[in-house]
C-alpha positions as CSV (number, residue, x, y, z in Angstrom):
1,M,15.3,-7.0,19.8
2,R,14.9,-4.3,16.6
3,S,12.4,-1.6,17.9
4,F,10.4,0.3,15.4
5,G,9.0,3.9,15.8
6,E,5.7,5.5,14.0
7,Y,5.3,4.7,10.3
8,G,5.8,7.9,8.3
9,F,3.5,8.2,5.0
10,C,5.9,9.3,2.5
11,N,4.9,10.5,-1.2
12,V,6.3,12.7,-3.8
13,C,4.9,16.3,-3.7
14,V,3.0,17.3,-6.9
15,N,1.3,20.5,-7.5
16,G,1.8,21.3,-3.7
17,S,-0.1,17.8,-2.3
18,A,1.8,14.8,-1.4
19,G,-1.5,12.8,-1.0
20,I,-2.2,11.7,2.4
21,S,1.3,12.9,3.5
22,G,-0.3,16.5,3.3
23,E,0.2,19.8,1.4
24,C,3.8,20.9,0.5
25,P,3.9,24.0,-1.3
26,G,7.3,24.6,-2.9
27,Q,8.3,21.2,-2.6
28,D,7.3,19.5,-6.0
29,G,9.3,16.5,-6.9
30,Q,10.3,15.9,-3.4
31,Y,9.3,12.8,-0.9
32,V,7.2,14.5,1.8
33,C,6.6,12.2,5.0
34,S,4.2,12.7,7.6
35,C,3.4,10.9,10.7
36,H,-0.3,10.8,11.7
37,G,-0.4,8.6,14.7
38,H,-0.6,5.2,13.1
39,G,2.0,2.6,13.1
40,P,2.4,-1.1,14.3
41,H,-0.6,-2.7,16.1
42,G,0.2,-2.2,19.8
43,G,-1.1,-5.8,21.0
44,G,-4.7,-5.3,20.6
45,A,-4.9,-1.5,21.5
46,Y,-6.9,1.1,19.8
47,K,-7.2,5.0,19.8
48,C,-9.5,7.3,18.4
49,D,-7.9,9.3,15.6
50,N,-8.9,11.7,13.0
51,F,-8.1,10.1,9.5
52,F,-9.2,11.6,6.3
53,G,-11.5,14.1,8.2
54,H,-13.3,11.4,10.1
55,K,-13.2,10.1,13.6
56,I,-12.2,6.4,13.9
57,C,-10.7,3.8,15.9
58,L,-7.4,2.6,14.7
59,P,-4.6,0.2,16.0
60,D,-2.5,2.2,18.6
61,W,1.1,1.6,18.1
62,S,2.4,3.5,21.1
63,G,1.5,1.3,23.7
64,G,-2.3,2.7,24.7
65,S,-4.6,0.2,26.8
66,L,-8.0,0.9,25.0
67,N,-9.5,-2.0,23.4
68,K,-11.5,-1.8,20.4
69,T,-15.0,-1.7,22.2
70,A,-13.8,0.9,24.7
71,C,-12.3,3.2,21.9
72,E,-15.6,3.1,19.8
73,A,-17.3,3.9,23.1
74,T,-15.3,7.3,23.6
75,C,-14.9,8.0,19.8
76,G,-18.6,7.9,19.0
77,N,-19.9,5.6,16.6
78,S,-16.6,4.1,15.0
79,S,-18.6,1.8,12.8
80,A,-20.9,4.6,11.4
81,T,-17.8,6.7,11.1
82,A,-15.7,4.1,9.2
83,T,-18.6,3.8,6.8
84,A,-18.8,7.5,6.2
85,F,-15.0,7.5,5.8
86,R,-15.0,4.8,3.2
87,R,-18.1,6.4,1.3
88,D,-16.4,9.8,1.4
89,V,-13.3,8.6,-0.4
90,A,-15.3,6.3,-2.8
91,T,-17.2,9.6,-3.8
92,R,-14.6,12.1,-4.0
93,S,-12.7,12.9,-7.2
94,S,-9.0,11.6,-7.4
95,R,-7.7,15.1,-7.0
96,K,-9.6,15.8,-3.9
97,I,-8.6,12.6,-2.3
98,M,-5.0,13.6,-3.2
99,Q,-5.4,16.8,-1.1
100,Y,-6.2,15.0,1.9
101,P,-5.3,15.8,4.8
102,P,-5.8,19.6,4.4
103,Q,-2.9,20.2,6.5
104,P,0.7,20.5,6.5
105,P,3.0,17.3,7.1
106,Q,3.4,16.2,10.7
107,P,6.8,15.8,11.5
108,C,8.1,12.4,12.0
109,N,11.3,11.6,14.4
110,G,14.2,9.7,13.1
111,S,13.1,6.2,13.9
112,V,12.3,3.7,11.3
113,G,8.5,3.3,11.0
114,R,6.8,0.3,10.2
115,E,3.0,-0.4,8.9
116,N,1.6,-3.8,9.0
117,I,-0.4,-3.8,5.5
118,T,-3.0,-6.4,6.4
119,E,-4.0,-4.4,9.7
120,F,-4.0,-1.0,7.5
121,F,-6.1,-2.1,4.4
122,G,-7.7,-5.3,5.9
123,R,-9.6,-3.4,8.4
124,M,-11.4,-1.3,5.8
125,G,-13.2,-4.3,4.6
126,C,-15.9,-4.3,2.0
127,R,-19.8,-5.0,2.0
128,A,-22.4,-6.2,-0.4
129,G,-23.1,-3.3,-2.8
130,Q,-19.9,-1.6,-2.8
131,P,-17.8,-1.4,-5.8
132,D,-15.4,-4.3,-6.7
133,W,-12.3,-2.4,-5.7
134,E,-13.1,-1.9,-2.2
135,C,-13.1,-5.9,-2.0
136,W,-9.7,-5.7,-4.0
137,R,-8.0,-3.4,-2.0
138,T,-8.9,-5.3,1.3
139,N,-8.3,-9.1,-0.1
140,V,-5.0,-8.3,-1.5
141,A,-3.9,-7.0,1.8
142,I,-5.3,-10.2,3.5
143,K,-3.8,-12.5,0.9
144,T,-0.2,-11.1,0.6
145,G,0.3,-9.4,4.0
146,G,3.4,-7.8,4.2
147,E,4.9,-4.5,6.0
148,W,5.8,-1.1,4.8
149,Y,8.9,0.6,6.3
150,S,9.6,4.3,6.3
151,T,13.2,5.8,6.6
152,T,13.2,9.5,7.0
153,A,16.1,11.8,6.1
154,N,16.6,12.9,9.9
155,G,17.6,9.2,10.9
156,Y,19.9,8.6,8.0
157,C,23.5,7.5,9.2
158,G,25.2,8.6,5.8
159,D,27.0,6.9,3.1
160,G,30.0,6.1,5.1
161,T,32.3,8.9,4.0
162,H,31.5,10.9,7.3
163,P,31.2,9.7,11.0
164,A,27.6,8.8,11.2
165,P,25.3,10.9,13.6
166,S,24.8,9.5,17.3
167,N,21.1,9.3,17.1
168,C,21.0,7.7,13.4
169,T,18.7,5.0,12.7
170,W,19.3,3.4,9.4
171,K,21.7,3.0,6.4
172,V,22.0,1.4,3.1
173,A,23.4,-2.0,3.6
174,Q,23.6,-3.1,0.4
175,Q,22.2,-2.3,-3.2
176,V,21.2,-5.7,-4.9
177,K,19.5,-4.5,-7.9
178,R,17.6,-1.4,-9.3
179,V,15.6,-2.1,-12.4
180,N,13.3,0.0,-14.9
181,K,9.7,0.1,-13.9
182,T,8.5,-0.5,-17.4
183,C,10.8,-3.6,-17.7
184,A,9.6,-4.7,-14.3
185,D,5.9,-4.2,-15.1
186,K,5.9,-6.0,-18.2
187,S,7.7,-8.9,-16.7
188,F,5.0,-9.1,-13.9
189,Y,1.9,-8.8,-16.1
190,G,3.3,-11.2,-18.9
191,R,3.7,-13.7,-16.2
192,L,0.1,-13.0,-14.8
193,E,-1.4,-13.0,-18.2
194,A,0.3,-16.5,-19.0
195,Y,-1.2,-18.2,-15.5
196,D,-4.5,-16.9,-16.7
197,A,-4.2,-18.3,-19.9
198,L,-3.7,-22.0,-18.2
199,N,-6.4,-21.5,-15.6
200,D,-9.4,-19.1,-15.8
201,K,-8.9,-17.5,-19.3
202,C,-10.5,-14.2,-18.4
203,W,-8.4,-12.1,-20.6
204,P,-9.5,-14.0,-23.8
205,T,-13.1,-14.3,-22.4
206,A,-13.2,-10.4,-21.7
207,A,-11.6,-9.7,-25.2
208,C,-8.9,-7.5,-23.6
209,A,-5.5,-7.5,-25.3
210,T,-2.3,-9.0,-23.6
211,G,1.2,-9.0,-23.9
212,A,2.6,-5.7,-26.1
213,A,-0.9,-4.5,-26.9
214,R,-2.2,-4.7,-23.2
215,N,-3.9,-1.5,-22.2
216,R,-3.9,-1.3,-18.2
217,S,-6.4,1.4,-17.9
218,Q,-8.9,-0.9,-19.6
219,A,-11.7,-1.6,-17.1
220,C,-11.8,-5.5,-18.4
221,W,-7.9,-5.7,-18.3
222,I,-8.2,-4.4,-14.6
223,K,-10.9,-6.7,-13.6
224,C,-8.8,-9.9,-15.2
225,F,-5.6,-8.7,-13.2
226,Y,-7.3,-9.1,-10.0
227,N,-9.4,-12.3,-11.1
228,T,-6.2,-13.8,-11.8
229,V,-4.7,-12.3,-8.2
230,L,-7.5,-12.9,-6.1
231,G,-9.8,-15.3,-8.0
232,P,-13.3,-14.7,-9.7
233,D,-15.0,-14.0,-6.4
234,G,-12.2,-11.5,-5.0
235,G,-14.4,-8.5,-6.0
236,N,-17.4,-9.9,-3.7
237,A,-18.0,-9.2,-0.1
238,G,-17.1,-12.3,1.9
239,G,-16.0,-13.9,-1.4
240,E,-13.4,-16.5,-1.3
241,I,-9.9,-15.2,-2.0
242,A,-8.1,-17.8,-4.4
243,G,-6.3,-16.9,-7.7
244,M,-2.5,-17.3,-8.5
245,P,-0.8,-19.0,-5.3
246,K,0.9,-16.3,-3.2
247,D,4.5,-18.1,-4.0
248,E,4.1,-18.0,-7.6
249,L,2.9,-14.1,-7.1
250,L,6.1,-13.6,-5.3
251,A,8.2,-15.5,-7.8
252,A,6.6,-13.3,-10.6
253,W,7.5,-10.0,-8.6
254,E,11.2,-11.3,-8.3
255,R,11.9,-12.1,-11.8
256,P,13.2,-8.8,-12.9
257,F,15.4,-8.8,-10.2
258,A,16.7,-12.4,-10.5
259,S,18.3,-12.1,-13.9
260,T,18.8,-10.0,-16.9
261,D,17.5,-12.5,-19.5
262,A,14.6,-11.0,-21.0
263,S,13.2,-14.5,-22.0
264,T,12.6,-15.6,-18.6
265,G,11.4,-12.1,-17.4
266,G,14.6,-10.8,-16.2
267,C,15.6,-7.0,-16.6
268,P,19.0,-5.3,-16.9
269,A,20.6,-3.4,-13.8
270,L,20.4,0.3,-13.9
């Protein structure tokens, strides 16, 4: 059985900050990983943790014994602090959010970390009166599921040119294909726009340009994107999660890697 450790939040350092990974002066352009005590759900166990400046009960990956009710009893009013956390993030500027948490990155050991996406984002939820992006974030996690993995430098087994360290945990077994992000985005967005044109027809109704003229920073384009992924009610609290079937979303995501034929959404290998 493969054993995973604590998930490391890994982000690129920009202007001394790597977002949720922490402050990183002098490391601009480098990936910075930080372990904050989060990871795979520990069989229903929870622990009180300081997350983005708020105490909140989060799944305990380390094998703890507190259930959610017991955790909230010792962590204070966890529901209220969770609400404060969401409100705080929603009202801060993007730059201030990027500066959280205001401390150096916390070291990760060399184990490969794992984080369940549905657990991490799905638990944040959304409520009536909140902006639609709160529901989009939660509902995408619920619909697609999936996991994040973190591989840190101190667990790297090397490229095979030298003997691997005795305590290494991961290596690159195979590089299937690497593509340009611009090409991949064009392929993926094009497939979603084509699906919408045959179904909900959100983009034409919203008068948002698609194809080569698309403007992804346009509010109406963003709304139509999530309308296609989640259905027209996906931005509402308690709304039905529908939209493009998950297997078709996956196929759209894989098209750039499946071929080099641009007419079918393929991208050249780099």
